[in-house]
N, C-alpha and C positions, 0 to 999 in steps of 0.2 A: 438827691442832688446830682445833676449831670456835670460832666467835665467842662461843658461849654454853655451852661445855663446863662442866659441874658446876652450872649454874644451873637453878633451877626458876621457870618463868614461867607465870602463870595468865592466861588469856584468857577474858573473858566474851563471850557470843555467838560462841563459837569453832566452832560447828557448821556455819555457813553463810558464804558470800560472803567478805568481806575477812577476818573472823575466822578462817575455816578457813585462809586463806593465811598469816596470822600463825602459827597453830599449826604448819603444815607447815614454815614457815621456821625456827621455834624447834627443831623436831626435826632438821632438816638441819644446823643449826649446833651440834648436840650438846647442846642443852638439853632438859630434861624439860618437856613441854608439858601443862599442866592445861587440858583443853578443857571449859569450863562453858557450858551452853546450856540454855534452857528446853525445847528439843527433845533429850531425852536420847538418842534413837536416832541423831540426827545427830552428837551429841557422840561417841558410841561409834564411829561410822563414821570420823570424823576421827582418833580415837585409834588405831584399827586401821590406818589408812593410814600413820601414823607408826611403829607397831610393825612393820609389814610390811617396812619398810626399815631395821630395826635401831634405831630410836629408842625413847625412853621416853615414855609418855603415860598420863594418867589422865583418864577421862571422868566428868563430874559433871552430872547433871540439876539445873539451877539457874534459879530465877525471880529475877532481881536485884531485882525490885520487892518482894520479900518479905525482910525483914531476917533472919528465921530461916534462910532458904535460904542467904543470903550467909555467915552465921556458920557454918553447916554446911559450906559450900564451903571456907572457910578452914581449919576444923578437919580436914576430910578430907585437904586437901592437906598440912597439917602432920603428920597421922598417917602419911601415906605417905612423905613426903620429909624431914620434920624442919625445913623452912625454906621461905620464899617470897622469892625474889630480885626478881621482877618481877611487876607487875600491868598488863595492858592492858585498860582499861575500854572495851570495844568494843560491848557489847550495847545495842541500840537498836531502837526502832520506826521503821521506814522502808521497808525492802524485804522482808526475811524476815518481819517482822510489819508488813504494809502500813498506811499512814495515808492519810486522805482527801487527794486533790489538789484544790485550789480556793482561792477567796478566803477571807479571814479570817471573813467572815460565814457561811461554810458549815461551819465547824468546830463540832462540837457540844461542850458542856461535858464530857460524858463522855469523848470522845476527847482533848480537851486534857488532862484529868487523867490519862488513861491514858499518854499520851506523856510528860508530866512525871514520872509515877511510874516509868517505866522509864528514860528518858533522863537524868533529873537525879537523882531520889531513888535510882535503881539505882546510879548512880556513887558516891553518898555511902554507900549501904549496903555496897557491895563494898569500898570503900576503908576504911570504918570497921572492917570485919571483918578485913582483911588488915594494916592499919597497925601494930597492936600487936606482931605478930611481927617486923616490920621494925624497929620502934623498939627492941625488945629486943636485936636484933643490931646496931643502929646502922648499917644499910645497906639499900638497896633502891632500886628505880626504879619509878615509876608513870607510865604513859602514858594520858592521857585522850583519847579520840577525839572531836573536834569535827567541823566541816564547812566546806568552802569557802564554803558559802552564808551563813555568818555574816558574811563579808567583802564579799559583793556583794549582800546582801539578797535572795537568791533568792526569787522569788514562788511561790505555790501551795502552800507547806508551812509556814505561819507558825508553827504549834505546834512543828514539828520544828526550824525555824531558831532560834526563841527557846530551845528546850531546849539546842541546841548552843552558843548564846551563853552560856548558864548554865554549861555545862561548862568553857568557856574561863575565866570568872571564878572558878569553883570551883578550877581548877588553879592560878591565880595566888595565891589565898589559901593553898591547901594547900602550895604550894612554900615560902611563908614559914613556915608552922607546922611543917613537917617538916624544913626545912633544918637546924636544930640537931641533928637525929638523923642527919645524913648521908643522908637520903632525898631523892632527886631526884623532881620532879614536872614533867612537860612535857606539851604538848598537840600532837596530830598532827591536821591538818585536811586530809583527802583532798578532791580535786575530784570531779566527777561520774564515778563508777566503774562499769563494767559488771560488777557483782558477782553478778547473778542466774545460776544455773546454766543456765537456758533462757530467755533474754530474748525478749520478743515482738518482732515486726517493728517495731511502733511504738516500743518502747523502744530498739531498735538505732538507729532514725532520730534519736531524741533524743540519744543518746550521740554519734553522728556529727555532729550539729549542735553539740554542746559542743566537739567536737574542732576544729571549724573556727575557733573563737575563741581557741584556745590558740597559744602560741608554738611548742610541739611539737605538730604537727597529726596527732594519732592518738588513738584511743579509749584512755582510761585503764582499766587492769585491776587487779585486786587485787595482783598481783605487783609493780606499780609502787610500792605503798605500803609493802611489807614491809620493804625495806632500811632505811628511816628508822626504822620501829618497832624493828627488831632493834638498830640503832645505839643507840637511846635506852634499851634495857634492858641493853645491854652495858657493859663497862668502858671502851669507847672514849669514852663520853660522861660519864665520871665527874665532870666539872666543869661539866656543863650542867644547869641547872634553871631553872624559871620561864619557859621559852621556848615559842614556838608555831612549829610547822613546817607550812608549807603545801606539799602535794605535789599539784600540779595541772597540771603541764606548762606553766606560765607563763600560765594563765588569769587569774590575779591576781598582781600584783607587790607583795609585802608586805615 
């Protein structure tokens, strides 16, 4: 028996990095993974990885910053599987779709709006598309991905950090609104995670520097975050909602 046997879990930004790891974990635990990503080819590659080991997956090219894309994503999932048990709102501009690194004065208005459009509005659009199907069945779990940097005020990415703070606030309000429908909403905040497929030497040094400040002194990888995400979309967390889970090796004690 897998942890997610019979469940359908949709992951935005599922084609790369930590999103890919979530999808592979869903497949390993017997769930049907819906891999939604703006990079449709990457989504299909991840879906094929799951199918090759006997799992069930659906790949959907989706730009979460477009409401119509999110509505189509939800409808195609329902057409294929008839239900949606879980949603992991993972899509974001940061690594797969890079953002400017620098002080707040260096961020352009265009990039600020673009980051908010994907990282905040995209979470709203995806949730708005999926929630009605969950409300109809009076069950479901939504996991919104924030960031460790919200809690330590990480510098250099102010637009990203602010967007992830908004995700945390969104989750708390949503947990109250959807609780009466028996829909759980929680926030998962990973630490600095080596999620690039081919990190540069400079990036590796940054990750190793982050590791030195943790209680668990090693580099964080996508697989380190997956277990908490799977727990939150599984029945093991059936009485857990409105909570924030930091998975950072003890970089921040919360």
